[in-house]
N, C-alpha and C positions, 0 to 999 in steps of 0.2 A: 747848585751850591749858592748860599747867600752869604752876606757879610754881617758880622755883629760888631758892636762897639765894645772895646775893652775898657778896663778901668782907666787907662791912660788916654782914652779918646781915639785911639787908632782903630782901623778897621781890620777885622780878622775873619777868616773863613768860617762860615756857619753852615753845618750840615742841615739838610732838610729834615725837619722833625717828622714829616709825613713818610719818611723812610722807615719809621718805627712799624712794628707789627700791626698796630691798630691806631686809629685816630683818638686823640684825647679830646675832652670837652673843656672849653674855657667859658666861664660865666662872666658876662659884662653887666654891671649893675649901675644904672644912671637914670635919673628921672627925665632927662632931656634927650629927645630923639636925635638931635644933631650930634650930641656927644657919642651916642651909641654907633651912629653911622661912621663917625670919624675913627672910632676904635676898630670897627670891623674893617675899614679900608686899610688901616695900618697892619692889622694882624692876619688878614686873609692869606697873605703869602706863606704863612706857617702851615697852611693846609689842614688845620684842625677844625673841630666843630665849635662854632661860635654861637653861644646861647645868650639871648637878651633877657634882662629883667628890668622893669621900670620902677621898681620899688624894693625896699628891704623885705616886705612881706612876700612879694612875688619870688624874690631870690630864695627865701626860706622854703617856699612851696616846691621850687625846682630842686632844691637840695634833698628833699624827701624822696624824690623820684630817681635821681641819678647822682653819680660821682663826678667831680670836676678836678682837673689837674691844677687849676689856679683860678682865683676869683679876683677880678678887677672891680673894686668897690668905690663908688664916689662917696665922699664924706658928707657933702651938703645935699641932703634930700629931705623933702617934707615928710611929716608924720613919723617916720623912723629914719634917723640919720645913719650914716655908715658905722659909727661907733656902736650904736645899739644893735644894728644888724650883725656886726662882727661878734658881739658878746653872745648873741643867741646862736650863731653858727658854731662858736667854740663850745657851747654847752651840749651840742649833739655829738654823740659818740662817733657817728659815721663821718662827720665833717670837722671834727676838732683839730685834725692835722692838715686840713686843706690850706695851702698857702693863700694869704689874702694880701693883695697889693692895693693900698689906698691911693685914690686919685683925688688930689685937692689943689686948691689955688696956691699960688706962690706966696701969698701973704699969710699963710698959716703960721700961728705963733708956736713957740716951743712947747707950751702946755698941751696944745692940740696934738702935736706930733708925739709927745710922750704918752698921751692917752691912747693914741692909735696903737702904739707898740704894746701898751699894757693890756689892750683887749684882743691882741693876737695878730696884729699886722706883722708881716715879714719884710715889707719894703714900702716906700712911698714913691709916687710919681707926681711931680708938680706941674701944673698947667702954666703956660703952654709947654708941652713936653716934646722932646725930639723923637720922631718915629723910630729911629734905629735904636735909641736907648730903650724905648718901651719894648720893642721886639726882642732885644737882647735879654732884658730882665725876664720877660715872659718865657723865652726859650729856655732859660736856666731852669725854671720850675717845670717846664714840659719835659726836659731831659731827665730831671730828677724823678718825675712821675713815671716816665717810661721805664727807667731803671728799676724803680721800686716795683712796678707792675711785673716786670720780667722776673725779679726776685720772688715775688709772690707766686707767680705762675710756676717757677721752678720748685718752690716749696710745695705747691699743690701737687705737682707731678711726682715729687719725691714721696710725699705722704701717700698718694694714691698707689705708687709702686710698692711702698713698704706695707701698706694695708692689704694689698692683693697678693703679697708673697705667701706661699703655703706655710711658711715658718716665721720665726721671730728673729730679728736682728738684735745683736747685743754688743756692748762694750764692757769688758771686765778690767779689773786691776791686773797688772802684770806680776803681782806678787801673791803668794798664798795668803789667805784662802781664796783668792780670785773672785772677790765680791763683784756683783753686778753694779756698774756705774750707770748703765742705761740699757733698757731692753724695750722692744716695741710691744704693742698691745696683744699681738697674737700669742704671746706667752700664756695668756689666759686660757686659750684653747688647748694648749699643750699641757698645762699644769693644773688649771682650775683656779689659779690665784692671779690677782691683778698685777700688772707690771710694777705698780707703786710699792707692793710688798717687798719686791727684790731691790728696787732702787733706793728705798728709804730704809733698807736693812731691817725691816720687820721680820724678814724671813730669808735665811741663807739658802742659796740654790742647792747646795749639797744636802740640805735636810730633806729634800723631796726625792733625792736619788736613792736607788736601791743600795743599801749599805755595802753589798758585795762589789759595787762598781765605783765607789768613791775613791778608793786608792788608785785604781787604774786611771781614773779621770784626773786626779791631781798629778800623777806621774807624767801623763801625756802633756799636760799644760806646762809643767816645769821643764820638760825636755824641749818643748817648742820654744819657750822663752830662752833657754840656754843656747839652743842652736839657731835661734832666729829663723825657724822654718815653719811652713804651714803644717797644720795637723788636721786629722779627721778621726772621729771615733764614734762608737755606738754604745749606748748605755740605756738603762731603764730608769724611769721616774714613776713615782706613785701619784697619780692624778687625785685631785681632791675628792672625786667620786669613788675612790677606792680601787680604781682599775689601773693596771700597769700599762704605761705607754713607752714605746721604744723611741729613742731620740737619736738622730744623726746630727752630730755637732762638728762643724767645720769652721776653722778660723785661722788667724795669722796675727802674730805679735806686731805691734806698730811702734816705731821709734819716734821720739820727738825731735825738735831741731838740733838738740845737743847730741843726738845719736843714741841716747839712753832709751831703752824700751819702757814705754809708759803705759800702754794699753794692750788689750787683746780684743780684736774685733772679729766677729763671726756671725754665724747664723745657725739656728736650731730648727731642724725639720722633723716632723712626726713621721716615722717610718713603721708605725705599728702594723698598718695594712700589709706592707711588704714582708714583715717578719712573720705575720700570721700565715701568709701565702707560702713562705719558705718552709715553715714548720709543717704545713699541710703537705707540701711536696716531699719533704723528708720522710713523712709517715706513709706516703702513697705506696712505695714498694711493699712495705709490710702489710698494708691493707689489701693490695693486689694478691699477695701470697696467701693471705687468710681467705680471701674470696675464692681463689683457685682451689685451696684445700677443701673448703666447704662444698664447692661444686663437685669436686672429684668424689668426695664422700657421698654426696647425694646420688650421683650416677652409679657408684659402686653398690650402694644399698639397694637402689631401684633395680639394677641389673640382677643382683643376687636374689632379691625377694620375689621378683616376677618370674624368673626363669627356673630357679632351683625347684620349686614345687612341681612345675610342669614336667621337667626332665625326670624327676624322681618318680612321678606317677607313670610316665612313659616307660621307664626302665622296669618298674614293678609289673606293669601289664605284659611287657615282653617276656619277663621271667615266668609269669603265670602261664602265658601261652606255651612256653617251652615245656613246662611241667605237665600241662594238660595233654599236649600232643604226644608226649613220650617218644617212642620209637616209630610212631606211625607216619612221620614226615619223610618225604623223599629227600635224597641228598641235596638237591638244588634248593629246596625250600628251607631245609635245616641250615644250610650254609648262609642263606639270606637272613634268617632269623638271628643267627649268631653275629652276623655283620651289623645288623640293626642294634643289637644289644651293645656291641662294641662302640658303635657311633654315638649312642645315647650316653654311655659312660664317658667317652672322650669329650663330648660336648659339655657334660656336667663338670669335668675336671678343668677344661679350658675356661669356662665362665667363672669357676671358683678361683682359678689362678689370676685371671684378669681383675676380678673384684678385689682380691687380696693385694694385688700390685697397685691398684688405684688408691686403695685406702687400707694400708696394712694395719693390723691390730697393734 
């Protein structure tokens, strides 16, 4: 822990800025080496990256390559003074908001001070300066830089999360017709239309829904608002390419500070793939029955067509043999022939019955 000087001049506890997630960079601009050494000696306890520049031109070159949490800029420098350097720094988009603390002699007149603020200075340090006052001022901007950086990183994480979601996040009005107040870019994948179409009310969301689903959609949202309960529903939308997309819509009504419901927040997910799979599964039993029916028909026809002519021919030959032999056969042979005729006829009847059972007319 360190101490910082408050506005009243008393000492207060100062947390280490190096406890932040990453080190910030501080740009020290002065044409005199001894002044840069003095600044580094005072600010090294902050544990940040101290970067030197011995002219305004060098400072500008450094600003092209990296960002700085704060710039300590000497006013009186040859070739390009601090005021000119500050004006050029402010003209750059990347550094226009970087805090600039001017360092100047105590004999600076009011016009110079006014000019400094007009070109973008946020504070002044007068020589000879008190080390603790300088550290306290720099720490203030370091803390602001770190907080801003954390906020920026949070925004980046949020945007990354939203972008990688398989669906679109939205905020609707809590009253019919439940217009979109905000919706993320993935709505383009779901509908074929950009998010701006819905947010700027160039297109109502219900106009891309299947007309048969609009009433149930409105009733579901009205009930969710009335009961202040979560909701989930499935419906169809017509994509810009003319194809039907199935949407899973899940959300919750959100109340303001007064307790009045103001918004409906939720997410839209494309479940077309799941719906297609469910439809395919629902049709599968019928397809299996049809396949089974066709296979039984094939086996029945093949069984009948291949065996019937053979058995008919066999039976005919046996009858011919019976007629040709007349009464010249002995009893044993005659009985055997009769049994063969009976077996052939029985086999023919069995095959005919099996074929008819497998594939009845």
